[in-house]
C-alpha angles and dihedrals in degrees: 000000000000137000116287120258090243092054094048092047090050090057092044090052093047095050094042088057096042116106118243093232115112111251095021092114120078096243099030095110119163116271092244087070097037125017095028091054092046094049090057087061096039106043098065088062098049110117092189113020091180094067118110111278120225121199098202113206090013097173110184092354102246093137092036092063090050090055091046088063089059109034130052098230121028126174122194108205127189138155092227118083089195090056090052090050088059091047094051092046090055092047106052091157091058096234088163134023121238129214136189101233138167105203091191090063108088095204092053091050090050092049093050091048090050089054098044104025116216112351141189109240132206119193124177120183100339106115093054089055095051122103112250097254093055101048099089091043090053092054090046088054091054090052089053093050097049093047116172101326106030130092131209131214115200125181116183138171112268119235089257090064089071091066091048091052093047089051091051092047093049098047120128092259095044124247120332114271096256094045094050096075091050091057095039091059093052097253112148114199122191098030100126117100113231090229092058097060100073089054091054090051095048092048090053092049094247125148124207112235096177138353142176147142130278135161113256104231119221133189094239129093134208122242090268090058097253116135116252111244124181129209111257143165128220131203136185111215142190135175114272 
């Protein structure tokens, strides 16, 4: 199984259109509000902090570069070549490496695991963007990457975020400027039911070590100037 052509082309179109400026993309919040907060939850559960670190769905690499300051080998992986172009442009020193990668393709996950060995994996907001038929395969791919020693941290929009996004999109002035391109390219965030996630994890042989709720911080603000934050859930995972 792999992502559909339509889905891949939607992401390519989105990232080809996206500005290079940091923070111009809806979810491209600064690491102090995202990755730094998540690492405080993730690092206590790492069995082997020296393992390669994979930023799965890295996009333009903002969080990837943050991780590269802290871990010896960091790989930013994304299914969009245009996203990786942004990431490499913003990382001229090559702090991290970047790889075109379809996590829903079992063979690609196996090849990357063969190259890296067990890895610690960070994934922010990828599952809820997947098309329905690829969700289990994506979680299976995470299980392949972590292997026996790695751990995964996944933070995803909660089901309630879908209603928030629909409200933003349907406002009298239309969707906020940074949300509009997401919708225009046919990307549909917040479409995974909360009750479905544990089944994906069990089927992939993943065990939850810790979990909780956090707002997913965006770069967009409401009309009153307050930053838009979306309900989300986080989990720390290992292979059973």
